[in-house]
Backbone of each chain as ProteinMPNN parsed JSONL, in Angstrom:
{"seq_chain_A": "DQQVKQNSPSLSVQEGRISILNCDYTNSMFDYFLWYKKYPAEGPTFLISISSIKDKNEDGRFTVFLNKSAKHLSLHIVPSQPGDSAVYFCAASAYNAGNMLTFGGGTRLMVKP", "coords_chain_A": {"N_chain_A": [[0.841, -1.184, 0.0], [0.504, 2.253, -0.776], [2.47, 4.564, 0.917], [2.724, 7.243, 0.67], [0.676, 9.526, -0.824], [-0.612, 11.159, -3.676], [-3.419, 12.481, -4.506], [-4.524, 13.809, -6.63], [-4.135, 13.458, -9.935], [-3.74, 15.348, -11.893], [-3.684, 18.92, -12.473], [-5.027, 21.984, -13.402], [-4.319, 25.363, -13.927], [-4.804, 28.887, -14.109], [-2.484, 31.254, -15.417], [-0.81, 33.343, -13.066], [-2.569, 32.86, -11.021], [-3.13, 31.011, -7.926], [-1.543, 27.888, -7.355], [-2.279, 24.828, -5.886], [-0.98, 22.012, -4.577], [-1.501, 18.8, -3.346], [-0.701, 16.379, -0.757], [-0.752, 13.321, 0.919], [0.119, 11.267, 3.72], [0.806, 8.124, 5.348], [2.528, 6.906, 7.116], [3.594, 7.34, 10.315], [6.167, 7.658, 11.092], [7.5, 9.208, 9.312], [9.271, 12.205, 9.029], [10.324, 14.205, 7.588], [9.921, 16.086, 4.698], [9.735, 16.414, 1.18], [9.531, 18.231, -1.875], [9.667, 17.527, -5.289], [10.322, 18.527, -8.615], [9.501, 17.783, -11.944], [10.402, 17.938, -15.265], [9.479, 16.998, -18.645], [11.49, 14.414, -20.085], [13.585, 14.864, -18.387], [15.391, 14.41, -15.251], [13.956, 14.298, -11.906], [14.028, 17.331, -9.982], [15.083, 18.892, -6.999], [12.878, 20.885, -5.061], [11.658, 22.131, -2.713], [11.647, 21.764, 0.865], [10.492, 20.446, 4.052], [10.723, 20.2, 7.54], [9.402, 18.152, 10.184], [9.225, 19.598, 12.488], [8.388, 22.03, 11.858], [5.632, 23.976, 10.527], [5.41, 25.316, 8.259], [7.164, 26.317, 5.346], [8.91, 28.548, 3.341], [9.896, 29.622, 0.107], [10.577, 31.927, -1.953], [8.297, 31.998, -4.537], [7.202, 29.661, -3.738], [5.636, 27.729, -1.263], [5.506, 25.452, 1.365], [3.215, 23.663, 3.303], [2.656, 21.969, 6.34], [0.623, 19.679, 7.967], [0.657, 17.914, 10.612], [-1.049, 16.443, 12.277], [-3.099, 15.751, 10.606], [-1.699, 14.342, 8.798], [-0.849, 15.476, 6.355], [0.343, 17.375, 3.637], [0.951, 20.337, 1.728], [1.728, 22.045, -1.301], [2.118, 25.321, -2.25], [1.962, 27.51, -4.951], [2.594, 30.688, -5.834], [2.714, 33.716, -7.619], [1.349, 31.512, -10.098], [3.196, 30.377, -12.929], [3.648, 29.885, -16.479], [6.013, 28.402, -16.892], [6.069, 26.822, -14.687], [4.717, 24.573, -15.257], [4.719, 21.191, -14.999], [5.532, 17.913, -13.673], [4.881, 17.238, -10.33], [6.343, 15.819, -7.53], [5.74, 14.54, -4.372], [7.671, 13.671, -1.538], [8.811, 11.619, 1.165], [10.637, 11.16, 4.219], [12.195, 9.294, 6.857], [13.728, 9.799, 10.048], [15.472, 7.741, 10.885], [15.974, 6.511, 8.538], [17.764, 7.681, 6.943], [18.947, 8.522, 3.801], [16.828, 7.459, 2.406], [13.991, 7.766, 0.43], [10.46, 7.988, 0.135], [8.166, 8.124, -2.394], [5.317, 9.949, -3.678], [2.66, 9.502, -6.143], [2.719, 11.561, -7.965], [1.719, 14.74, -9.385], [0.457, 16.262, -12.203], [0.953, 19.465, -13.194], [-0.538, 22.049, -14.971], [-0.096, 25.15, -16.219], [-1.872, 27.655, -17.556], [-1.435, 30.149, -20.037]], "CA_chain_A": [[0.0, 0.0, 0.0], [1.331, 3.447, -0.891], [2.559, 5.33, 2.15], [2.629, 8.649, 0.287], [-0.31, 9.586, -1.908], [-1.034, 12.415, -4.262], [-4.698, 12.014, -5.027], [-4.89, 14.503, -7.868], [-3.126, 13.19, -10.956], [-3.473, 16.533, -12.703], [-4.244, 20.183, -12.0], [-4.886, 23.045, -14.391], [-4.45, 26.66, -13.271], [-4.524, 30.036, -14.967], [-1.3, 32.022, -15.065], [-1.039, 34.411, -12.105], [-3.371, 32.384, -9.892], [-2.448, 30.113, -7.007], [-1.601, 26.439, -7.552], [-2.175, 24.099, -4.618], [-0.785, 20.581, -4.798], [-1.694, 18.131, -2.069], [-0.001, 15.113, -0.522], [-1.104, 12.675, 2.178], [0.982, 10.153, 4.072], [0.231, 7.254, 6.377], [3.559, 6.447, 8.046], [3.839, 8.373, 11.324], [7.614, 7.798, 11.293], [8.004, 10.239, 8.405], [9.409, 13.488, 9.701], [10.929, 15.169, 6.682], [9.145, 15.986, 3.46], [10.359, 17.157, 0.088], [8.847, 18.309, -3.166], [10.509, 17.509, -6.462], [9.673, 18.978, -9.837], [10.046, 17.041, -13.069], [10.035, 18.28, -16.643], [9.635, 15.863, -19.567], [12.83, 14.023, -20.541], [14.604, 15.233, -17.404], [15.194, 13.811, -13.943], [13.373, 15.19, -10.904], [14.928, 18.268, -9.3], [14.586, 19.294, -5.683], [12.206, 22.176, -5.079], [11.538, 22.691, -1.376], [11.448, 20.715, 1.862], [10.036, 20.894, 5.358], [10.896, 19.28, 8.654], [8.174, 18.018, 10.975], [9.189, 20.554, 13.607], [7.795, 23.252, 11.327], [4.375, 23.78, 9.812], [5.444, 26.1, 7.021], [8.461, 26.725, 4.837], [8.678, 29.404, 2.179], [11.051, 29.923, -0.716], [10.104, 32.683, -3.112], [6.881, 31.766, -4.873], [6.829, 28.324, -3.279], [5.445, 27.54, 0.167], [4.992, 24.136, 1.733], [2.524, 23.625, 4.588], [2.569, 20.619, 6.898], [-0.354, 19.435, 9.025], [1.049, 16.583, 11.099], [-2.187, 15.714, 12.846], [-3.863, 15.219, 9.476], [-0.74, 13.675, 7.92], [-1.129, 16.121, 5.077], [1.122, 18.546, 3.286], [0.556, 20.951, 0.47], [2.654, 22.981, -1.943], [1.437, 26.453, -2.858], [2.773, 28.272, -5.895], [1.916, 31.962, -6.043], [1.724, 33.386, -8.629], [1.745, 30.437, -11.004], [3.734, 30.818, -14.223], [3.648, 28.776, -17.447], [7.207, 27.597, -16.677], [5.842, 25.897, -13.565], [4.06, 23.377, -15.781], [5.624, 20.062, -14.779], [4.993, 16.943, -12.723], [5.4, 17.49, -8.991], [6.334, 14.646, -6.664], [5.914, 14.673, -2.935], [8.479, 12.57, -1.015], [8.919, 11.63, 2.618], [11.774, 10.435, 4.776], [12.197, 9.137, 8.304], [15.04, 10.106, 10.619], [16.344, 6.573, 10.946], [16.095, 5.94, 7.198], [18.805, 8.379, 6.208], [18.641, 9.082, 2.495], [15.735, 6.775, 1.719], [12.804, 8.576, 0.172], [9.245, 7.351, -0.378], [7.536, 9.115, -3.263], [3.937, 9.86, -4.121], [2.485, 9.194, -7.554], [2.933, 12.742, -8.803], [0.617, 15.557, -9.903], [0.853, 17.055, -13.371], [0.437, 20.835, -13.145], [-0.544, 22.79, -16.232], [-0.396, 26.563, -16.013], [-2.286, 28.205, -18.855], [-1.151, 31.587, -20.182]], "C_chain_A": [[0.889, 1.251, 0.0], [1.303, 4.245, 0.393], [2.471, 6.82, 1.894], [1.715, 8.721, -0.931], [-0.548, 11.006, -2.37], [-2.299, 12.094, -5.046], [-5.159, 12.705, -6.297], [-3.832, 14.235, -8.918], [-2.805, 14.408, -11.817], [-4.202, 17.742, -12.126], [-3.983, 21.229, -13.067], [-5.202, 24.379, -13.733], [-4.143, 27.765, -14.28], [-3.271, 30.758, -14.468], [-1.657, 33.153, -14.101], [-1.846, 33.984, -10.883], [-2.544, 31.459, -9.018], [-2.622, 28.659, -7.444], [-1.419, 25.789, -6.187], [-2.107, 22.611, -4.929], [-0.779, 19.898, -3.436], [-1.018, 16.771, -1.999], [-0.426, 14.589, 0.844], [-0.164, 11.516, 2.452], [0.383, 9.364, 5.222], [1.25, 6.864, 7.447], [3.907, 7.552, 9.039], [5.321, 8.549, 11.633], [8.215, 8.856, 10.359], [8.103, 11.574, 9.146], [10.142, 14.515, 8.854], [10.3, 14.977, 5.324], [9.754, 16.896, 2.406], [9.392, 17.2, -1.093], [9.896, 18.358, -4.266], [9.665, 17.902, -7.657], [10.313, 18.24, -11.003], [9.482, 17.545, -14.391], [10.199, 17.036, -17.519], [11.088, 15.664, -19.986], [13.946, 14.493, -19.609], [14.357, 14.467, -16.114], [14.542, 14.8, -12.994], [14.432, 16.112, -10.306], [14.264, 18.738, -8.012], [14.004, 20.703, -5.738], [12.212, 22.831, -3.696], [11.293, 21.553, -0.406], [10.927, 21.315, 3.157], [10.272, 19.797, 6.378], [9.617, 19.253, 9.484], [8.123, 18.947, 12.184], [8.609, 21.899, 13.169], [6.435, 22.943, 10.725], [4.326, 24.565, 8.507], [6.888, 26.377, 6.639], [8.258, 27.429, 3.507], [9.981, 29.658, 1.431], [10.546, 30.612, -1.983], [8.619, 32.456, -3.344], [6.345, 30.459, -4.325], [6.746, 28.268, -1.757], [4.91, 26.136, 0.405], [4.404, 24.234, 3.137], [2.426, 22.177, 5.041], [1.563, 20.593, 8.038], [-0.128, 18.018, 9.539], [-0.128, 15.789, 11.62], [-3.019, 15.08, 11.735], [-2.993, 14.392, 8.541], [-0.925, 14.18, 6.485], [-0.154, 17.267, 4.865], [0.674, 19.075, 1.932], [1.646, 21.903, -0.002], [1.833, 24.064, -2.617], [2.409, 27.192, -3.766], [1.998, 29.546, -6.221], [2.929, 33.027, -6.493], [2.233, 32.284, -9.541], [2.192, 31.022, -12.343], [3.728, 29.634, -15.183], [4.859, 27.858, -17.297], [7.105, 26.648, -15.497], [5.168, 24.612, -14.025], [5.04, 22.209, -15.768], [4.875, 19.032, -13.945], [5.674, 17.189, -11.378], [5.231, 16.233, -8.143], [6.544, 15.078, -5.214], [6.738, 13.469, -2.478], [8.622, 12.727, 0.492], [10.087, 10.774, 3.068], [11.623, 10.342, 6.288], [13.609, 9.314, 8.83], [15.977, 8.918, 10.549], [16.526, 5.898, 9.596], [17.112, 6.689, 6.35], [18.32, 8.95, 4.901], [17.388, 8.494, 1.845], [14.499, 7.657, 1.624], [11.674, 7.695, -0.324], [8.463, 8.406, -1.122], [6.045, 8.862, -3.44], [3.881, 9.649, -5.626], [2.653, 10.374, -8.497], [1.634, 13.432, -9.191], [1.141, 16.373, -11.067], [0.17, 18.408, -13.31], [0.558, 21.472, -14.516], [-0.963, 24.216, -15.936], [-0.663, 27.187, -17.374], [-2.027, 29.696, -18.923], [-2.445, 32.393, -20.25]], "O_chain_A": [[1.904, 1.296, 0.695], [0.231, 4.568, 0.903], [2.172, 7.586, 2.81], [1.954, 8.059, -1.941], [-0.668, 11.931, -1.567], [-2.24, 11.503, -6.125], [-6.082, 12.237, -6.964], [-2.719, 14.746, -8.799], [-1.726, 14.491, -12.404], [-5.187, 17.614, -11.399], [-2.869, 21.352, -13.575], [-6.224, 24.519, -13.061], [-3.326, 27.592, -15.185], [-3.029, 30.859, -13.265], [-2.664, 33.838, -14.279], [-1.82, 34.646, -9.845], [-1.392, 31.158, -9.333], [-3.709, 28.249, -7.85], [-0.52, 26.153, -5.428], [-3.047, 22.029, -5.47], [-0.133, 20.362, -2.497], [-0.791, 16.106, -3.01], [-0.453, 15.342, 1.817], [0.301, 10.856, 1.523], [-0.445, 9.875, 5.976], [0.868, 6.526, 8.567], [4.453, 8.585, 8.652], [5.7, 9.475, 12.35], [9.32, 9.341, 10.601], [7.156, 12.014, 9.797], [10.535, 15.571, 9.349], [10.159, 13.851, 4.847], [10.222, 17.995, 2.701], [8.555, 16.315, -1.271], [10.868, 19.11, -4.198], [8.462, 17.648, -7.707], [11.534, 18.087, -11.047], [8.271, 17.575, -14.607], [10.963, 16.131, -17.183], [11.82, 16.628, -20.211], [15.114, 14.517, -19.997], [13.267, 13.939, -15.894], [14.566, 16.006, -13.241], [15.588, 15.721, -10.143], [13.053, 18.949, -7.952], [14.562, 21.596, -6.376], [12.71, 23.945, -3.53], [10.792, 20.498, -0.794], [10.922, 22.533, 3.336], [10.047, 18.617, 6.109], [8.846, 20.213, 9.485], [7.083, 19.065, 12.831], [8.37, 22.786, 13.988], [6.121, 21.786, 10.444], [3.354, 24.498, 7.755], [7.731, 26.639, 7.497], [7.516, 26.951, 2.649], [11.03, 29.878, 2.036], [10.144, 29.962, -2.949], [7.793, 32.692, -2.462], [5.151, 30.182, -4.439], [7.659, 28.701, -1.054], [3.98, 25.689, -0.267], [5.01, 24.809, 4.041], [2.152, 21.277, 4.247], [1.647, 21.397, 8.966], [-0.647, 17.05, 8.983], [-0.192, 14.576, 11.419], [-3.577, 13.997, 11.911], [-3.501, 13.801, 7.588], [-1.127, 13.406, 5.549], [0.139, 18.03, 5.785], [0.102, 18.356, 1.114], [2.382, 22.483, 0.796], [0.966, 23.781, -3.444], [3.547, 27.462, -3.382], [0.91, 29.505, -6.796], [3.927, 33.227, -5.801], [3.442, 32.147, -9.729], [1.647, 32.016, -12.822], [3.797, 28.487, -14.74], [4.752, 26.657, -17.547], [7.951, 25.771, -15.323], [5.063, 23.66, -13.251], [6.066, 22.241, -16.447], [3.727, 19.25, -13.558], [6.895, 17.329, -11.306], [4.144, 15.663, -8.046], [7.424, 15.881, -4.903], [6.531, 12.36, -2.972], [8.561, 13.837, 1.022], [10.475, 9.81, 2.408], [11.002, 11.199, 6.918], [14.579, 9.011, 8.133], [17.147, 9.066, 10.194], [17.153, 4.842, 9.504], [17.301, 6.373, 5.176], [17.396, 9.764, 4.874], [16.938, 9.004, 0.819], [14.033, 8.214, 2.617], [11.892, 6.77, -1.106], [8.131, 9.454, -0.569], [5.574, 7.728, -3.364], [4.909, 9.62, -6.301], [2.722, 10.188, -9.712], [0.587, 12.796, -9.309], [2.138, 17.086, -10.945], [-1.057, 18.49, -13.368], [1.617, 21.441, -15.142], [-2.069, 24.455, -15.452], [0.218, 27.237, -18.233], [-2.352, 30.432, -17.991], [-2.405, 33.617, -20.372]]}, "seq_chain_B": "EAQVTQNPRYLITVTGKKLTVTCSQNMNHEYMSWYRQDPGLGLRQIYYSMNVEVTDKGDVPEGYKVSRKEKRNFPLILESPSPNQTSLYFCASGPTGGPYNEQFFGPGTRLTVL", "coords_chain_B": {"N_chain_B": [[30.681, 20.582, -14.35], [28.36, 19.708, -11.884], [26.847, 16.617, -11.832], [24.612, 13.819, -12.513], [24.934, 11.095, -14.548], [23.445, 8.949, -16.967], [23.405, 6.004, -18.925], [22.238, 3.732, -21.43], [20.097, 6.42, -22.71], [17.76, 5.697, -23.907], [16.361, 2.536, -24.54], [15.535, -0.353, -26.272], [14.701, -3.657, -25.973], [14.707, -7.286, -25.957], [12.854, -9.91, -24.359], [14.655, -11.596, -21.858], [17.247, -10.972, -22.677], [20.223, -10.04, -21.418], [21.015, -6.937, -19.837], [22.681, -3.825, -19.095], [22.429, -0.829, -17.336], [24.153, 2.084, -17.07], [25.355, 4.257, -14.454], [26.671, 7.248, -13.315], [28.265, 9.542, -11.111], [29.585, 12.79, -10.361], [30.0, 14.095, -7.995], [31.118, 13.178, -5.741], [29.512, 11.75, -4.002], [28.369, 9.663, -1.343], [26.057, 8.162, -1.209], [23.989, 6.337, -3.398], [21.337, 5.511, -5.674], [18.732, 3.585, -7.274], [15.746, 4.114, -9.076], [12.474, 3.299, -10.297], [10.042, 4.661, -12.451], [6.643, 4.572, -12.777], [3.433, 5.0, -14.306], [1.19, 6.71, -12.189], [2.251, 5.525, -9.956], [4.444, 6.823, -9.06], [7.846, 7.301, -8.055], [9.624, 4.446, -7.396], [11.795, 2.778, -5.232], [14.524, 0.769, -6.206], [17.134, -0.419, -5.685], [19.677, 0.555, -3.358], [22.718, 2.225, -2.318], [24.865, 2.766, 0.293], [27.527, 3.229, 0.386], [30.755, 2.428, -1.082], [30.851, -0.947, -2.05], [28.702, -1.529, -0.451], [25.467, -2.405, -0.605], [21.856, -2.411, -0.815], [18.496, -3.704, -0.723], [15.697, -2.028, -2.149], [12.309, -1.045, -2.441], [11.315, -2.504, -4.624], [13.02, -4.8, -5.63], [13.102, -7.143, -7.14], [14.292, -9.012, -9.852], [16.376, -7.402, -10.538], [19.834, -6.399, -10.336], [22.629, -4.92, -8.676], [25.802, -3.204, -8.439], [28.534, -1.859, -6.576], [31.389, -0.946, -7.036], [33.047, 1.159, -7.311], [33.14, 4.505, -6.063], [31.905, 6.444, -7.656], [30.332, 5.128, -9.547], [27.384, 3.234, -10.309], [26.014, 0.745, -11.512], [23.031, -0.638, -12.983], [21.713, -3.803, -13.333], [19.989, -5.989, -15.424], [19.4, -9.196, -15.485], [17.78, -11.045, -16.834], [15.663, -9.659, -18.573], [12.158, -8.794, -18.407], [8.867, -8.142, -19.811], [7.41, -6.718, -17.839], [9.258, -5.085, -16.728], [9.5, -2.952, -18.273], [9.849, 0.429, -18.223], [10.516, 3.717, -16.812], [13.639, 4.639, -15.772], [15.495, 5.94, -13.081], [18.557, 7.112, -11.849], [20.054, 8.165, -8.815], [21.915, 10.321, -6.631], [23.458, 11.25, -3.512], [24.705, 13.14, -0.683], [25.89, 11.764, 2.443], [25.768, 11.54, 6.035], [24.13, 13.157, 7.427], [20.761, 13.153, 8.758], [18.92, 13.792, 6.845], [19.02, 14.229, 3.509], [19.246, 15.858, 0.415], [18.531, 14.393, -2.745], [20.09, 13.944, -5.904], [19.145, 13.701, -9.213], [19.608, 11.664, -12.146], [19.084, 11.978, -15.777], [17.351, 10.015, -16.637], [16.421, 6.768, -17.96], [14.76, 5.318, -20.511], [13.295, 2.296, -20.765], [12.286, -0.347, -22.801], [10.923, -3.499, -22.886], [10.436, -6.093, -24.992]], "CA_chain_B": [[29.293, 20.688, -13.904], [27.936, 18.605, -11.024], [25.736, 15.918, -12.475], [24.46, 12.369, -12.543], [24.732, 10.695, -15.936], [22.943, 7.598, -17.193], [23.462, 5.534, -20.302], [21.74, 4.649, -22.453], [18.889, 7.172, -22.367], [16.639, 4.921, -24.434], [16.759, 1.168, -24.871], [14.503, -1.333, -26.596], [15.338, -4.964, -25.977], [13.781, -8.417, -25.966], [12.809, -10.701, -23.129], [15.739, -12.523, -21.593], [18.57, -10.512, -23.106], [20.844, -9.292, -20.306], [21.4, -5.568, -20.142], [23.192, -3.011, -18.007], [22.276, 0.621, -17.437], [25.217, 2.67, -16.247], [25.089, 5.49, -13.725], [27.896, 7.825, -12.796], [28.11, 10.88, -10.532], [30.879, 13.459, -10.171], [29.874, 14.952, -6.821], [31.748, 12.471, -4.617], [28.456, 11.342, -3.071], [28.437, 8.292, -0.845], [24.775, 7.481, -1.42], [23.436, 6.238, -4.744], [20.099, 4.751, -5.657], [17.987, 3.417, -8.508], [14.293, 4.161, -8.987], [11.698, 3.184, -11.513], [8.837, 5.475, -12.441], [5.521, 4.02, -13.531], [2.264, 5.894, -14.203], [0.361, 6.616, -10.994], [2.968, 4.916, -8.822], [5.565, 7.66, -8.661], [9.167, 6.672, -8.124], [9.803, 3.377, -6.425], [13.218, 2.493, -5.103], [14.897, -0.587, -6.578], [18.282, -0.711, -4.839], [20.452, 1.708, -2.98], [24.056, 1.942, -1.808], [25.317, 3.793, 1.228], [28.934, 3.506, 0.098], [31.384, 1.394, -1.912], [30.692, -2.339, -1.617], [27.532, -1.643, 0.43], [24.214, -2.226, -1.334], [20.716, -2.992, -0.119], [17.273, -3.713, -1.51], [14.667, -1.04, -1.92], [10.943, -1.569, -2.385], [11.009, -3.374, -5.751], [14.319, -5.268, -6.132], [13.042, -8.409, -7.874], [14.68, -8.971, -11.26], [17.464, -6.439, -10.72], [21.062, -6.508, -9.559], [23.473, -3.731, -8.719], [27.125, -3.343, -7.837], [29.148, -0.562, -6.261], [32.822, -1.202, -6.899], [33.693, 2.47, -7.215], [32.236, 5.478, -5.466], [31.188, 7.254, -8.638], [29.512, 4.335, -10.469], [26.38, 2.352, -9.685], [25.259, 0.174, -12.622], [21.832, -1.457, -12.763], [21.815, -4.972, -14.209], [18.818, -6.837, -15.589], [19.973, -10.442, -15.992], [16.833, -11.63, -17.769], [14.558, -8.694, -18.564], [10.809, -9.224, -18.775], [8.053, -6.983, -20.201], [6.967, -5.901, -16.698], [10.335, -4.176, -16.359], [9.379, -1.769, -19.122], [9.649, 1.535, -17.288], [11.476, 4.823, -16.854], [14.538, 4.409, -14.66], [16.31, 7.073, -12.644], [19.623, 6.958, -10.879], [20.173, 9.355, -7.983], [23.011, 10.287, -5.663], [23.349, 12.258, -2.475], [25.681, 13.035, 0.401], [25.419, 11.18, 3.694], [26.332, 12.222, 7.188], [23.022, 13.774, 8.151], [19.557, 12.337, 8.647], [18.124, 14.125, 5.665], [19.85, 14.797, 2.464], [18.651, 15.953, -0.909], [19.073, 13.512, -3.773], [20.246, 14.532, -7.231], [18.729, 12.659, -10.141], [20.029, 11.641, -13.528], [18.038, 12.349, -16.727], [16.434, 8.911, -16.871], [16.603, 5.793, -19.039], [13.469, 4.691, -20.851], [13.528, 0.914, -21.184], [11.16, -1.134, -23.307], [11.249, -4.916, -23.04], [9.404, -6.692, -25.856]], "C_chain_B": [[28.937, 19.456, -13.069], [26.744, 17.903, -11.663], [25.77, 14.42, -12.226], [24.153, 11.998, -13.995], [24.285, 9.239, -15.996], [23.093, 7.265, -18.667], [23.006, 4.081, -20.39], [20.53, 5.439, -21.971], [17.642, 6.429, -22.837], [17.151, 3.539, -24.826], [15.525, 0.328, -25.138], [15.201, -2.672, -26.709], [14.264, -6.052, -25.99], [13.9, -9.191, -24.667], [14.009, -11.628, -23.024], [17.137, -12.067, -21.98], [19.173, -9.576, -22.059], [21.235, -7.884, -20.738], [21.892, -4.865, -18.874], [22.947, -1.543, -18.315], [23.324, 1.244, -16.513], [24.759, 3.957, -15.587], [26.405, 5.984, -13.145], [27.623, 9.216, -12.242], [29.489, 11.474, -10.228], [30.881, 14.373, -8.954], [30.464, 14.312, -5.563], [30.725, 12.046, -3.548], [28.633, 9.902, -2.631], [27.194, 7.503, -1.241], [24.388, 7.502, -2.891], [22.248, 5.294, -4.731], [19.528, 4.638, -7.056], [16.499, 3.404, -8.215], [13.704, 3.784, -10.346], [10.423, 4.007, -11.361], [7.795, 4.851, -13.34], [4.293, 4.887, -13.303], [1.45, 5.637, -12.944], [1.069, 6.07, -9.764], [4.143, 5.751, -8.363], [6.886, 6.956, -8.873], [9.273, 5.631, -7.019], [11.263, 2.944, -6.425], [13.498, 1.014, -5.398], [16.01, -1.097, -5.666], [18.933, 0.6, -4.438], [21.795, 1.268, -2.405], [24.491, 3.1, -0.922], [26.792, 4.143, 1.02], [29.489, 2.357, -0.741], [31.236, 0.03, -1.244], [29.529, -2.535, -0.644], [26.275, -1.361, -0.384], [23.087, -2.885, -0.559], [19.478, -2.836, -0.983], [16.376, -2.548, -1.133], [13.305, -1.717, -1.885], [10.65, -2.603, -3.471], [12.274, -3.958, -6.361], [14.262, -6.483, -7.059], [13.377, -8.196, -9.351], [15.83, -8.026, -11.561], [18.672, -6.817, -9.87], [21.802, -5.191, -9.673], [24.854, -4.095, -8.192], [27.685, -1.956, -7.574], [30.627, -0.806, -5.962], [33.623, 0.095, -6.772], [32.665, 3.455, -6.683], [31.364, 6.162, -6.507], [30.203, 6.457, -9.492], [28.57, 3.376, -9.75], [25.515, 1.757, -10.798], [24.075, -0.659, -12.163], [21.834, -2.571, -13.798], [20.481, -5.716, -14.22], [19.302, -8.118, -16.253], [19.069, -11.073, -17.053], [15.586, -10.739, -17.819], [13.227, -9.309, -18.997], [9.976, -7.978, -19.098], [7.595, -6.113, -19.025], [8.075, -5.006, -16.146], [10.435, -3.005, -17.338], [9.016, -0.591, -18.225], [10.645, 2.651, -17.581], [12.326, 4.728, -15.597], [15.374, 5.648, -14.371], [17.355, 6.615, -11.642], [19.717, 8.257, -10.079], [21.378, 9.196, -7.062], [22.812, 11.386, -4.64], [24.433, 12.087, -1.433], [25.071, 12.298, 1.587], [26.081, 11.937, 4.841], [25.281, 12.917, 7.993], [21.791, 12.906, 7.98], [18.769, 12.614, 7.383], [19.022, 14.772, 4.634], [19.123, 14.756, 1.138], [19.317, 14.959, -1.849], [19.063, 14.218, -5.113], [20.007, 13.422, -8.248], [19.393, 12.803, -11.512], [18.851, 11.915, -14.447], [17.059, 11.226, -17.049], [16.82, 8.029, -18.038], [15.253, 5.143, -19.291], [13.75, 3.331, -21.463], [12.231, 0.274, -21.641], [11.627, -2.557, -23.521], [10.11, -5.585, -23.815], [9.271, -8.193, -25.602]], "O_chain_B": [[29.173, 18.319, -13.48], [25.746, 18.542, -11.994], [26.771, 13.843, -11.804], [23.217, 12.53, -14.592], [24.696, 8.412, -15.181], [22.933, 8.121, -19.538], [23.347, 3.276, -19.522], [19.992, 5.138, -20.906], [16.584, 6.534, -22.216], [18.243, 3.402, -25.377], [14.59, 0.298, -24.338], [16.175, -2.814, -27.449], [13.067, -5.764, -26.029], [14.915, -9.13, -23.974], [14.341, -12.348, -23.965], [18.116, -12.727, -21.633], [18.688, -8.465, -21.848], [21.719, -7.667, -21.849], [21.567, -5.254, -17.752], [23.224, -1.073, -19.418], [23.362, 0.954, -15.317], [23.885, 4.657, -16.099], [27.159, 5.213, -12.552], [26.851, 9.981, -12.82], [30.429, 10.757, -9.885], [31.668, 15.317, -8.883], [30.325, 14.843, -4.46], [31.035, 11.99, -2.358], [28.995, 9.032, -3.424], [27.277, 6.319, -1.568], [24.449, 8.54, -3.549], [22.157, 4.397, -3.893], [19.795, 5.474, -7.919], [16.039, 2.785, -7.255], [14.342, 3.929, -11.388], [9.81, 4.046, -10.295], [8.037, 4.628, -14.526], [4.127, 5.452, -12.222], [1.066, 4.503, -12.66], [0.54, 6.146, -8.655], [4.781, 5.415, -7.365], [7.024, 6.117, -9.764], [9.033, 5.924, -5.847], [11.878, 2.768, -7.477], [12.8, 0.128, -4.905], [15.837, -2.09, -4.96], [18.76, 1.624, -5.099], [21.988, 0.104, -2.052], [24.484, 4.259, -1.337], [27.25, 5.213, 1.424], [28.763, 1.419, -1.069], [31.462, -0.125, -0.044], [29.392, -3.615, -0.068], [26.038, -0.228, -0.804], [23.311, -3.791, 0.245], [19.408, -1.968, -1.853], [16.301, -2.138, 0.026], [13.163, -2.823, -1.364], [9.821, -3.49, -3.264], [12.587, -3.648, -7.511], [15.26, -6.82, -7.697], [12.82, -7.317, -10.008], [16.216, -7.867, -12.719], [18.546, -7.464, -8.83], [21.629, -4.442, -10.635], [25.049, -5.147, -7.585], [27.348, -0.996, -8.268], [31.051, -0.864, -4.808], [34.717, 0.122, -6.208], [31.46, 3.253, -6.838], [30.191, 6.429, -6.247], [29.318, 7.05, -10.108], [28.914, 2.789, -8.724], [24.393, 2.216, -11.01], [24.106, -1.294, -11.109], [21.943, -2.315, -14.997], [19.92, -6.032, -13.171], [19.583, -8.128, -17.452], [19.559, -11.58, -18.063], [14.577, -11.037, -17.179], [13.178, -10.212, -19.832], [10.343, -6.873, -18.697], [7.411, -4.906, -19.187], [7.85, -4.252, -15.2], [11.338, -2.174, -17.241], [7.989, -0.615, -17.546], [11.492, 2.542, -18.468], [11.799, 4.734, -14.484], [15.884, 6.309, -15.275], [17.077, 5.845, -10.722], [19.482, 9.336, -10.624], [21.802, 8.082, -6.757], [22.078, 12.344, -4.882], [25.018, 11.011, -1.31], [23.848, 12.225, 1.707], [26.86, 12.864, 4.62], [25.519, 13.243, 9.156], [21.781, 12.009, 7.136], [18.029, 11.753, 6.908], [19.697, 15.764, 4.908], [18.478, 13.77, 0.784], [20.521, 14.715, -1.758], [18.153, 14.987, -5.423], [20.59, 12.342, -8.156], [19.694, 13.906, -11.967], [17.727, 12.072, -13.969], [16.03, 11.474, -17.678], [17.462, 8.478, -18.987], [14.677, 4.506, -18.41], [14.357, 3.222, -22.528], [11.21, 0.344, -20.957], [12.596, -2.806, -24.239], [8.971, -5.633, -23.351], [8.453, -8.857, -26.239]]}, "name": "protein", "num_of_chains": 2, "seq": "DQQVKQNSPSLSVQEGRISILNCDYTNSMFDYFLWYKKYPAEGPTFLISISSIKDKNEDGRFTVFLNKSAKHLSLHIVPSQPGDSAVYFCAASAYNAGNMLTFGGGTRLMVKPEAQVTQNPRYLITVTGKKLTVTCSQNMNHEYMSWYRQDPGLGLRQIYYSMNVEVTDKGDVPEGYKVSRKEKRNFPLILESPSPNQTSLYFCASGPTGGPYNEQFFGPGTRLTVL"}
């Protein structure tokens, strides 16, 4: 059973508006979460992360929110740009698992001009 | 330029014909890993290596082998490929020493097994 789930396979947003990508997890041992962005024909690239001791982390237009009680995190992109169109993967890690990452299924974001 | 390289980028083969996908990184990372990406399933870990001569199974190791004889290289070996191994494969590397470390991914290898 998937321990990290992204229930929306795709999302379409107008340029300039907010994009919200969601991720749910089941393993309570996860305490570090990352978002990766993937363009076609390229490998995933790291975007932003958050530790479980925080509930929010911001980097420019990207903000990740973590709700530990709900085992839910979300990535907000404001304002969305056409260059943000990509597949976004949520990943989780546990302290005692070192580098090991468990990924969600991905959400394809399309930002329309 | 710091990078992870994979070869080949595309491969079409037939069932049972042994193949190797190479992976190399120039960042002196201790940790290396192989993933496969399938629609709706995200990236699933096949094997990983914490350092030279140290490898371990990930979530989906069946049908794959790896070796880590040098720090920079981590080849993925399919001794007898089958159609269910048709997938997009990514190699990744990262530093160790802390509990959480970002992984850097290669560009991917699209494998089709007929």
